[in-house]
Structures are given as C-alpha cells and as structure tokens.
All heavy atoms as an XYZ file, in Angstrom:
744
protein
N      -6.326     12.264     -8.626
C      -4.972     12.911     -8.622
C      -3.931     12.140     -7.783
O      -4.288     11.609     -6.703
C      -5.185     14.313     -7.942
C      -4.028     15.141     -7.723
S      -4.393     16.725     -6.876
C      -2.853     17.218     -6.453
N      -2.758     12.056     -8.208
C      -1.734     11.387     -7.561
C      -1.013     12.240     -6.502
O      -0.506     13.331     -6.814
C      -0.664     10.765     -8.602
C      -1.263      9.710     -9.426
O      -2.328      9.124     -9.210
N      -0.615      9.446    -10.525
N      -1.032     11.680     -5.449
C      -0.373     12.390     -4.225
C       1.141     12.065     -4.145
O       1.841     12.818     -3.554
C      -1.122     12.112     -2.916
N       1.554     10.933     -4.770
C       2.907     10.522     -4.633
C       3.547     10.250     -5.924
O       2.943     10.082     -6.972
C       2.881      9.142     -3.918
C       2.160      9.209     -2.606
C       0.922      8.482     -2.408
C       2.602      9.965     -1.557
C       0.276      8.490     -1.122
C       1.864     10.025     -0.350
C       0.817      9.250     -0.174
N       4.883     10.477     -6.001
C       5.654     10.180     -7.166
C       6.795      9.171     -6.833
O       7.066      8.737     -5.739
C       6.371     11.435     -7.652
O       7.194     11.940     -6.656
C       5.276     12.480     -8.131
N       7.438      8.586     -7.995
C       8.419      7.497     -7.740
C       9.514      8.001     -6.732
O       9.977      9.197     -6.979
C       9.028      7.244     -9.111
C      10.031      6.065     -9.099
C      10.449      5.822    -10.413
O       9.717      5.893    -11.502
O      11.737      5.464    -10.602
N       9.870      7.231     -5.871
C      10.942      7.524     -4.947
C      10.385      8.171     -3.589
O      11.200      8.168     -2.638
N       9.136      8.499     -3.493
C       8.595      8.980     -2.217
C       8.578      7.839     -1.191
O       8.312      6.733     -1.478
C       7.086      9.555     -2.481
C       7.042     10.909     -3.165
O       8.096     11.526     -3.308
O       5.960     11.315     -3.526
N       8.909      8.250     -0.015
C       8.882      7.293      1.157
C       7.533      7.409      1.695
O       7.042      8.596      1.985
C       9.916      7.599      2.153
C      11.283      7.208      1.693
N      11.981      6.076      2.108
C      12.200      7.726      0.789
C      13.057      5.980      1.556
N      13.153      7.034      0.690
N       6.875      6.371      1.984
C       5.541      6.366      2.513
C       5.361      5.449      3.633
O       6.096      4.461      3.812
C       4.440      6.036      1.427
C       4.417      7.063      0.343
C       4.691      4.629      0.761
N       4.482      5.700      4.523
C       4.050      4.881      5.695
C       2.636      4.379      5.392
O       1.678      5.120      5.031
C       4.107      5.679      6.954
C       3.724      4.912      8.260
C       4.885      3.929      8.530
C       3.619      5.926      9.430
N       2.424      3.036      5.567
C       1.137      2.456      5.435
C       0.415      2.686      6.775
O       0.902      2.450      7.865
C       1.250      0.947      5.094
C      -0.180      0.359      4.932
C       2.092      0.654      3.768
N      -0.773      3.113      6.614
C      -1.668      3.356      7.808
C      -1.732      2.086      8.664
O      -1.914      1.023      8.161
C      -3.170      3.813      7.381
C      -3.172      5.140      6.902
C      -4.645      5.646      6.625
N      -5.626      4.770      7.246
C      -6.804      4.307      6.470
N      -6.842      4.617      5.268
N      -7.594      3.687      7.122
N      -1.524      2.231      9.939
C      -1.653      1.062     10.814
C      -3.173      1.117     11.390
O      -3.449      1.410     12.424
C      -0.685      1.266     12.052
C      -0.602     -0.102     12.790
O      -1.072     -1.065     12.308
O       0.145      0.056     13.823
N      -4.066      0.670     10.559
C      -5.475      0.690     10.841
C      -6.127     -0.656     10.526
O      -5.572     -1.320      9.687
C      -6.021      1.797      9.958
C      -7.443      2.231     10.356
O      -7.920      1.804     11.443
O      -8.091      2.949      9.607
N      -7.142     -0.998     11.279
C      -7.839     -2.263     11.174
C      -9.303     -2.062     11.053
O     -10.008     -2.634     11.941
C      -7.338     -3.250     12.240
C      -5.909     -3.659     12.090
C      -4.909     -2.810     12.692
C      -5.477     -4.700     11.458
C      -3.564     -3.016     12.536
C      -4.105     -5.005     11.301
C      -3.187     -4.167     11.922
O      -1.823     -4.443     11.720
N      -9.803     -1.481      9.991
C     -11.143     -1.195      9.934
C     -11.917     -2.428      9.614
O     -11.362     -3.435      8.996
C     -11.335     -0.175      8.889
C     -10.188     -0.486      7.907
C      -9.086     -0.766      8.876
N     -13.180     -2.560      9.905
C     -13.936     -3.787      9.618
C     -14.284     -3.775      8.012
O     -14.218     -2.726      7.447
C     -15.267     -3.633     10.309
C     -15.450     -2.119     10.537
C     -14.098     -1.591     10.624
N     -14.570     -4.988      7.539
C     -14.969     -4.991      6.027
C     -13.827     -5.620      5.306
O     -12.924     -6.190      5.698
N     -14.013     -5.574      3.889
C     -13.166     -6.132      2.855
C     -12.075     -5.139      2.695
O     -12.133     -4.296      1.948
C     -13.963     -6.354      1.680
C     -13.121     -6.920      0.475
N     -12.599     -8.213      0.528
C     -12.669     -6.278     -0.539
C     -11.999     -8.317     -0.613
N     -11.912     -7.295     -1.239
N     -10.904     -5.454      3.271
C      -9.612     -4.611      3.171
C      -8.694     -5.277      2.311
O      -8.287     -6.421      2.496
C      -9.102     -4.368      4.616
C     -10.282     -3.818      5.456
C      -7.908     -3.388      4.445
C     -11.015     -2.515      5.028
N      -8.124     -4.536      1.394
C      -7.136     -5.049      0.422
C      -5.684     -4.856      0.801
O      -4.739     -5.170      0.068
C      -7.360     -4.399     -0.985
C      -8.696     -4.661     -1.603
C      -8.848     -6.039     -2.183
N      -7.785     -6.332     -3.067
C      -7.832     -6.341     -4.324
N      -8.860     -6.136     -5.015
N      -6.761     -6.634     -5.142
N      -5.478     -4.176      1.986
C      -4.128     -3.912      2.414
C      -3.738     -5.044      3.427
O      -4.331     -5.122      4.501
C      -4.100     -2.551      3.089
O      -4.488     -1.523      2.152
C      -2.740     -2.206      3.458
N      -2.635     -5.711      3.049
C      -2.216     -6.841      4.011
C      -1.749     -6.335      5.364
O      -1.184     -5.280      5.450
C      -0.946     -7.501      3.300
C      -1.105     -7.025      1.848
C      -1.696     -5.670      1.836
N      -2.166     -6.949      6.360
C      -1.884     -6.693      7.725
C      -0.304     -6.399      7.900
O       0.140     -5.630      8.737
C      -2.474     -7.581      8.770
N       0.375     -7.343      7.265
C       1.953     -7.372      7.567
C       2.578     -6.127      7.029
O       3.779     -5.897      7.421
C       2.554     -8.693      7.026
C       2.428     -8.904      5.585
C       3.296     -8.287      4.611
C       1.412     -9.619      5.088
C       3.200     -8.614      3.281
C       1.343     -9.934      3.775
C       2.174     -9.408      2.752
O       2.116     -9.612      1.472
N       1.979     -5.236      6.212
C       2.551     -4.023      5.763
C       2.032     -2.741      6.450
O       2.581     -1.677      6.415
C       2.590     -3.732      4.273
C       3.214     -4.835      3.426
C       1.053     -3.640      3.772
N       0.970     -2.941      7.255
C       0.356     -1.891      8.036
C       1.398     -1.423      9.072
O       1.963     -2.122      9.790
C      -0.851     -2.263      8.659
C      -1.940     -2.595      7.630
C      -3.291     -2.902      8.061
N      -4.040     -3.687      7.187
C      -5.270     -4.250      7.425
N      -5.767     -4.136      8.656
N      -5.862     -4.955      6.416
N       1.571     -0.069      9.024
C       2.601      0.475     10.024
C       4.022      0.453      9.525
O       4.816      0.895     10.170
N       4.231     -0.073      8.267
C       5.640     -0.197      7.832
C       5.845      0.976      6.765
O       4.977      1.433      6.169
C       5.784     -1.529      7.112
C       5.426     -2.732      8.106
C       6.409     -2.803      9.170
C       6.027     -4.061     10.022
N       6.949     -4.231     11.116
N       7.159      1.248      6.563
C       7.627      2.258      5.612
C       8.083      1.545      4.302
O       8.810      0.582      4.312
C       8.769      3.162      6.138
C       9.044      4.262      5.333
C      10.000      5.194      5.941
O      10.030      5.283      7.116
O      10.866      5.790      5.101
N       7.670      2.164      3.172
C       8.058      1.643      1.926
C       8.425      2.850      1.010
O       8.316      3.944      1.431
N       8.714      2.569     -0.267
C       9.148      3.530     -1.294
C       8.177      3.264     -2.455
O       8.043      2.100     -3.001
C      10.542      3.351     -1.646
C      10.815      4.410     -2.701
C      11.428      3.594     -0.505
N       7.631      4.420     -3.022
C       6.821      4.313     -4.154
C       7.736      3.987     -5.378
O       8.738      4.597     -5.540
C       6.044      5.672     -4.473
C       5.157      6.033     -3.264
C       5.315      5.673     -5.794
C       3.874      5.231     -3.164
N       7.345      2.946     -6.117
C       8.172      2.633     -7.320
C       7.531      3.080     -8.603
O       8.161      3.312     -9.628
C       8.394      1.139     -7.359
O       7.241      0.485     -7.368
C       9.249      0.731     -6.261
N       6.134      3.144     -8.589
C       5.356      3.701     -9.715
C       3.965      3.878     -9.386
O       3.434      3.181     -8.513
C       5.594      2.864    -10.980
C       4.996      1.551    -10.977
C       5.389      0.702    -12.194
N       4.927     -0.607    -12.086
C       4.339     -1.278    -12.995
N       4.183     -0.759    -14.204
N       3.947     -2.561    -12.749
N       3.357      4.783    -10.194
C       1.881      4.893    -10.098
C       1.210      3.975    -11.087
O       1.723      3.995    -12.259
C       1.514      6.464    -10.408
N       0.128      3.437    -10.719
C      -0.520      2.377    -11.567
C      -1.805      2.944    -12.219
O      -2.290      2.165    -13.110
C      -0.753      1.135    -10.800
C       0.513      0.524    -10.187
C       0.097     -0.676     -9.289
C       1.445      0.021    -11.344
N      -2.283      4.153    -11.789
C      -3.483      4.513    -12.364
C      -4.470      4.731    -11.206
O      -4.241      4.477    -10.134
N      -5.756      5.081    -11.660
C      -6.822      5.217    -10.736
C      -7.884      4.168    -11.131
O      -8.217      3.930    -12.241
C      -7.472      6.618    -10.773
O      -6.559      7.484    -10.289
N      -8.434      3.481    -10.010
C      -9.354      2.458    -10.108
C     -10.536      2.542     -9.139
O     -10.372      3.219     -8.200
C      -8.688      1.110     -9.904
C      -7.490      0.848    -10.764
C      -6.253      1.260    -10.453
C      -7.724      0.204    -12.028
C      -5.243      1.054    -11.396
C      -6.705      0.073    -12.987
C      -5.369      0.513    -12.515
N     -11.649      1.934     -9.496
C     -12.777      1.882     -8.489
C     -12.272      1.239     -7.245
O     -11.371      0.364     -7.189
C     -13.915      1.036     -9.008
C     -14.555      1.589    -10.285
C     -15.590      0.554    -10.760
C     -15.160      2.946    -10.062
N     -12.719      1.866     -6.058
C     -12.291      1.358     -4.708
C     -12.835     -0.046     -4.345
O     -14.003     -0.147     -4.205
C     -12.811      2.430     -3.745
C     -12.238      2.122     -2.297
O     -11.775      1.044     -2.067
N     -12.478      3.064     -1.446
N     -11.975     -1.092     -4.344
C     -12.471     -2.395     -4.133
C     -13.045     -2.602     -2.743
O     -13.822     -3.459     -2.429
C     -11.286     -3.217     -4.384
C     -10.074     -2.395     -4.038
C     -10.480     -0.985     -4.494
N     -12.636     -1.681     -1.862
C     -13.176     -1.926     -0.453
C     -14.710     -1.359     -0.411
O     -15.392     -1.962      0.474
C     -12.355     -0.990      0.546
C     -10.924     -1.434      0.681
C     -10.122     -0.589      1.482
O     -10.479      0.390      1.974
O      -8.883     -0.955      1.609
N     -15.073     -0.469     -1.301
C     -16.596     -0.253     -1.253
C     -17.328     -0.959     -2.329
O     -18.509     -1.322     -2.081
C     -16.753      1.364     -1.552
O     -16.128      1.718     -2.734
C     -16.209      2.161     -0.343
N     -16.585     -1.464     -3.305
C     -17.241     -2.383     -4.275
C     -17.749     -3.685     -3.618
O     -18.834     -4.220     -3.834
C     -16.341     -2.649     -5.417
C     -16.093     -1.737     -6.524
C     -14.959     -2.055     -7.527
C     -17.419     -1.464     -7.303
N     -16.880     -4.102     -2.618
C     -17.208     -5.344     -1.951
C     -18.418     -5.430     -1.080
O     -19.044     -6.357     -0.782
C     -15.974     -5.849     -1.153
N     -18.913     -4.164     -0.780
C     -20.073     -4.033     -0.021
C     -21.281     -3.603     -0.832
O     -22.302     -2.886     -0.131
C     -19.840     -3.202      1.334
C     -19.299     -1.773      1.017
C     -18.870     -4.073      2.286
C     -19.254     -0.874      2.229
N     -21.164     -3.704     -2.119
C     -22.286     -3.317     -2.999
C     -22.372     -1.811     -3.400
O     -23.396     -1.483     -4.027
N     -21.452     -1.065     -3.118
C     -21.423      0.402     -3.560
C     -20.836      0.502     -4.836
O     -20.218     -0.515     -5.407
C     -20.666      1.186     -2.497
C     -21.506      1.270     -1.118
C     -20.894      2.295     -0.241
N     -21.614      2.178      0.980
C     -21.081      2.506      2.193
N     -19.851      3.015      2.266
N     -21.786      2.412      3.244
N     -20.690      1.776     -5.404
C     -20.275      1.926     -6.780
C     -18.696      2.049     -6.964
O     -18.174      2.062     -7.961
C     -20.953      3.183     -7.452
C     -20.599      4.475     -6.780
O     -19.701      4.505     -5.805
O     -21.302      5.434     -7.062
N     -18.022      2.131     -5.788
C     -16.491      2.236     -5.807
C     -16.029      3.547     -6.131
O     -14.880      3.757     -6.310
N     -16.927      4.567     -6.209
C     -16.499      5.868     -6.494
C     -16.389      6.751     -5.183
O     -17.002      6.449     -4.337
C     -17.495      6.587     -7.421
C     -17.588      5.961     -8.832
C     -18.876      6.531     -9.538
C     -16.436      6.097     -9.644
N     -15.483      7.649     -5.243
C     -14.589      8.039     -6.361
C     -13.514      7.059     -6.497
O     -13.065      6.303     -5.659
C     -14.067      9.410     -5.922
C     -14.092      9.355     -4.426
C     -15.217      8.472     -4.085
N     -12.903      7.021     -7.768
C     -11.789      6.265     -7.945
C     -10.605      6.554     -7.148
O     -10.489      7.758     -6.734
C     -11.431      6.344     -9.496
C     -12.375      5.532    -10.460
C     -11.808      5.699    -11.902
C     -12.737      4.988    -12.777
N     -12.258      4.967    -14.242
N      -9.665      5.591     -6.844
C      -8.582      5.719     -5.997
C      -7.348      5.496     -6.711
O      -7.274      4.473     -7.468
C      -8.627      4.719     -4.741
C      -9.927      4.942     -3.854
C      -9.952      6.157     -3.111
C     -11.089      6.351     -2.128
N     -11.075      7.393     -1.338
N      -6.268      6.208     -6.434
C      -4.965      6.072     -7.070
C      -4.260      4.819     -6.549
O      -4.429      4.589     -5.281
C      -4.103      7.310     -6.894
N      -3.766      3.906     -7.297
C      -3.043      2.786     -6.931
C      -1.573      2.870     -7.203
O      -1.216      3.333     -8.213
C      -3.664      1.551     -7.578
C      -3.137      0.194     -7.259
C      -3.431     -0.143     -5.918
C      -3.763     -0.817     -8.346
N      -0.732      2.512     -6.306
C       0.783      2.630     -6.390
C       1.409      1.288     -6.109
O       0.854      0.414     -5.384
C       1.275      3.540     -5.312
C       0.794      4.986     -5.487
C      -0.406      5.376     -4.854
C       1.512      5.844     -6.292
C      -0.838      6.606     -4.990
C       0.974      7.132     -6.474
C      -0.147      7.557     -5.884
O      -0.565      8.785     -5.999
N       2.511      1.023     -6.726
C       3.271     -0.104     -6.464
C       4.356      0.477     -5.396
O       4.980      1.429     -5.597
C       4.098     -0.482     -7.696
C       4.970     -1.707     -7.457
C       5.641     -2.106     -8.828
O       6.649     -1.446     -9.125
O       5.327     -3.063     -9.401
N       4.406     -0.259     -4.265
C       5.219      0.220     -3.132
C       6.317     -0.894     -2.771
O       5.834     -2.043     -2.709
C       4.390      0.526     -1.924
C       5.239      1.004     -0.761
C       3.331      1.510     -2.245
N       7.534     -0.541     -2.700
C       8.526     -1.566     -2.315
C       8.846     -1.452     -0.857
O       9.061     -0.394     -0.363
C       9.829     -1.186     -3.158
C      10.873     -2.156     -3.012
C      12.109     -1.915     -3.913
O      12.340     -0.663     -4.389
N      12.885     -2.852     -4.201
N       8.936     -2.643     -0.308
C       9.279     -2.826      1.180
C      10.567     -3.704      1.211
O      10.659     -4.729      0.566
C       8.148     -3.512      1.952
C       6.898     -2.692      1.898
C       6.022     -2.841      0.931
C       6.643     -1.792      2.952
C       4.789     -2.052      0.972
C       5.465     -1.006      3.010
C       4.605     -1.205      1.879
N      11.339     -3.332      2.246
C      12.593     -4.251      2.451
C      12.017     -5.436      3.221
O      11.285     -5.290      4.197
C      13.618     -3.592      3.313
C      14.421     -2.523      2.519
C      15.463     -1.717      3.439
N      15.500     -2.214      4.726
C      16.651     -2.626      5.433
N      17.707     -2.750      4.686
N      16.541     -3.004      6.608
N      12.364     -6.674      2.810
C      11.964     -7.824      3.556
C      12.218     -7.804      5.052
O      11.444     -8.249      5.907
C      12.429     -9.085      2.976
C      12.033     -9.301      1.559
C      10.976    -10.397      1.247
O      10.334    -10.772      2.234
N      10.945    -10.812      0.075
N      13.429     -7.347      5.378
C      13.854     -7.234      6.751
C      12.981     -6.331      7.540
O      12.896     -6.388      8.801
C      15.392     -6.902      6.926
C      16.205     -8.042      6.490
C      17.759     -7.832      6.621
C      18.453     -9.044      6.319
N      19.572     -9.324      7.011
N      12.389     -5.305      6.966
C      11.607     -4.347      7.609
C      10.163     -5.020      7.920
O       9.465     -4.612      8.909
C      11.364     -3.076      6.874
C      12.594     -2.257      6.774
O      13.497     -2.429      7.648
O      12.807     -1.466      5.879
N       9.765     -5.966      7.038
C       8.450     -6.615      7.228
C       8.577     -7.814      8.237
O       7.631     -7.956      9.050
C       7.995     -7.088      6.026
C       7.738     -6.049      4.817
C       7.254     -6.735      3.504
C       6.726     -5.050      5.318
N       9.609     -8.485      8.220
C       9.821     -9.708      9.092
C      11.071     -9.627      9.810
O      12.090     -9.934      9.249
C       9.658    -10.912      8.241
C       8.306    -11.046      7.551
C       7.148    -11.406      8.215
C       8.032    -10.871      6.199
N       6.044    -11.417      7.206
C       6.589    -11.015      5.982
C       8.780    -10.374      5.158
C       5.988    -10.891      4.882
C       8.181    -10.295      3.905
C       6.747    -10.459      3.755
N      11.036     -9.370     11.078
C      12.367     -9.192     11.800
C      13.234    -10.517     11.818
O      14.427    -10.263     11.942
C      11.784     -8.972     13.232
C      10.391     -8.430     13.203
C       9.803     -9.123     11.950
N      12.728    -11.633     11.730
C      13.569    -12.799     11.681
C      13.922    -13.225     10.326
O      14.477    -14.335     10.059
C      12.702    -13.954     12.259
C      12.454    -13.685     13.779
O      13.180    -13.077     14.332
O      11.400    -14.307     14.300
N      13.685    -12.352      9.361
C      14.081    -12.582      7.879
C      15.651    -12.917      7.829
O      16.404    -12.054      8.165
C      13.701    -11.573      6.953
C      13.891    -11.816      5.491
C      13.124    -12.703      4.843
C      14.940    -11.316      4.868
C      13.247    -13.070      3.597
C      15.121    -11.451      3.510
C      14.382    -12.395      2.852
O      14.570    -12.750      1.600
N      15.977    -14.098      7.265
C      17.430    -14.333      7.155
C      18.002    -14.253      5.800
O      19.120    -14.568      5.541
C      17.637    -15.768      7.707
O      16.956    -16.665      6.899
N      17.239    -13.653      4.797
C      17.686    -13.418      3.508
C      18.594    -12.238      3.361
O      19.015    -11.590      4.313
N      19.004    -12.006      2.136
C      19.916    -10.866      1.766
C      19.415     -9.542      2.151
O      18.190     -9.352      2.227
C      20.323    -10.902      0.407
N      20.214     -8.600      2.539
C      19.682     -7.279      2.955
C      18.971     -6.544      1.800
O      17.990     -5.775      2.072
C      20.924     -6.290      3.324
C      21.470     -6.680      4.667
O      20.804     -7.268      5.477
O      22.624     -6.237      4.920
N      19.340     -6.857      0.612
C      18.637     -6.147     -0.500
C      17.322     -6.764     -0.915
O      16.663     -6.289     -1.899
N      16.899     -7.846     -0.302
C      15.639     -8.590     -0.731
C      14.452     -7.594     -0.465
O      14.397     -6.954      0.629
C      15.423     -9.882      0.023
C      16.378    -10.950     -0.467
O      17.143    -10.718     -1.472
O      16.343    -12.000      0.160
N      13.480     -7.513     -1.371
C      12.400     -6.671     -1.199
C      11.089     -7.301     -1.748
O      11.164     -8.333     -2.367
C      12.654     -5.343     -1.870
O      12.669     -5.482     -3.351
N      10.007     -6.677     -1.398
C       8.740     -7.164     -1.881
C       7.967     -6.020     -2.433
O       7.861     -4.849     -1.850
C       7.957     -7.671     -0.560
C       6.642     -8.159     -0.780
C       6.659     -9.494     -1.555
C       5.941     -8.422      0.593
N       7.285     -6.169     -3.551
C       6.458     -5.168     -4.110
C       5.019     -5.419     -3.884
O       4.610     -6.659     -4.073
C       6.758     -5.099     -5.680
C       8.179     -4.688     -6.106
C       8.275     -4.889     -7.557
C       8.399     -3.167     -5.698
N       4.237     -4.420     -3.430
C       2.839     -4.554     -3.210
C       2.090     -3.405     -3.723
O       2.473     -2.315     -3.715
C       2.501     -4.608     -1.674
C       3.352     -5.802     -1.012
C       1.099     -4.773     -1.486
C       3.169     -5.932      0.407
N       0.912     -3.621     -4.432
C       0.058     -2.586     -4.971
C      -0.877     -2.143     -3.777
O      -1.600     -2.898     -3.202
C      -0.818     -3.135     -6.096
C       0.083     -3.556     -7.258
O       1.231     -3.229     -7.270
O      -0.500     -4.228     -8.181
N      -0.778     -0.804     -3.458
C      -1.613     -0.262     -2.338
C      -2.290      1.056     -2.876
O      -1.693      1.796     -3.567
C      -0.654      0.168     -1.281
C      -0.011     -1.121     -0.563
C       1.018     -0.523      0.396
C      -0.882     -1.925      0.089
N      -3.451      1.204     -2.397
C      -4.242      2.383     -2.726
C      -3.783      3.552     -1.879
O      -3.368      3.473     -0.783
C      -5.870      2.079     -2.477
C      -6.288      1.212     -3.634
C      -6.343     -0.132     -3.534
C      -6.740      1.878     -4.851
C      -6.894     -0.859     -4.558
C      -7.256      1.150     -5.777
C      -7.372     -0.181     -5.826
O      -7.815     -0.922     -6.804
N      -3.887      4.778     -2.498
C      -3.468      5.971     -1.962
C      -4.015      6.311     -0.609
O      -3.333      6.881      0.218
C      -3.819      7.131     -2.919
C      -3.405      8.501     -2.404
C      -3.708      9.535     -3.507
O      -3.060      9.416     -4.631
N      -4.471     10.551     -3.221
N      -5.258      5.876     -0.372
C      -5.834      6.226      0.923
C      -5.294      5.493      2.043
O      -5.584      5.786      3.324
C      -7.360      6.066      0.906
C      -7.967      4.740      0.684
N      -7.976      4.150     -0.656
C      -8.331      3.837      1.509
C      -8.501      3.011     -0.635
N      -8.735      2.748      0.824
N      -4.424      4.543      1.796
C      -3.718      3.829      2.812
C      -2.307      4.321      3.096
O      -1.690      3.861      3.974
C      -3.638      2.284      2.420
C      -4.929      1.567      2.900
C      -5.925      1.354      2.114
C      -5.096      0.949      4.104
N      -6.847      0.662      2.731
C      -6.424      0.484      3.978
C      -4.420      0.916      5.365
C      -6.979     -0.256      5.146
C      -5.053      0.228      6.328
C      -6.284     -0.372      6.303
N      -1.911      5.331      2.376
C      -0.530      5.790      2.443
C      -0.336      7.176      2.949
O      -1.161      7.985      2.614
C       0.162      5.677      0.999
C       0.094      4.319      0.309
C       0.513      4.412     -1.074
C       0.867      3.336      1.092
N       0.733      7.456      3.718
C       1.003      8.654      4.196
C       2.507      8.980      3.821
O       3.323      8.181      4.103
C       0.783      8.822      5.755
C       1.284     10.186      6.280
C      -0.607      8.426      6.092
N       2.744     10.185      3.316
C       4.100     10.513      2.833
C       5.000     10.753      4.083
O       4.586     11.322      5.214
C       4.194     11.826      2.056
C       5.516     12.053      1.411
C       5.392     13.117      0.445
C       6.672     13.399     -0.325
N       6.588     14.272     -1.353
N       6.194     10.226      4.259
C       7.004     10.413      5.435
C       8.167     11.439      5.056
O       8.468     11.736      4.000
C       7.714      9.093      5.944
O       8.436      8.469      4.843
C       6.556      8.045      6.312
C-alpha cells in the first residue's frame, strides 16, 4: 500500500542502523517531495542479509533541492536531485 502521493512533502529518517542500507547518508534528515510512486519491491536491506525481502516495500522517486542537501552548493536555486527511496525511510511532513 502506498502511503504517499505525488506532491507530498516527506522527511527522510535521520537514522544510521547497521547493515546494508540503501538510503544515502546525505539525504537522511532532509526534506524532499514525492515525484512518483515506482511500485513495490522486495526489501533490499533484508535481501542483503539472506532473508526473503518480504514484505515488499513501496519505492518512491523523491526530489531534493541541491541547496538543501549541500549548504555550500553554488549552482542555481532550481537545481535538484532525484533519488529512489523506500517508504519505510520516509515520514510525511
């Protein structure tokens, strides 16, 4: 089940659990906007440790302003970065 829809503002959990984590550290604790739902997939974080990856997790494309990610970014205000993130890493703001 998808918890988010296009245009929702989300916060990436600022968490650093051990193991194979697919969420880049530079987006943790940052706010982005859902641009689209990509479907549900086996959880790569549990697949990496030999489990079955179930239940499947919803995956989203999330857009971040570059200036929000890197304070010293000197590019244009409208520059952004798209990252695919799993639902369990996102909180609606």
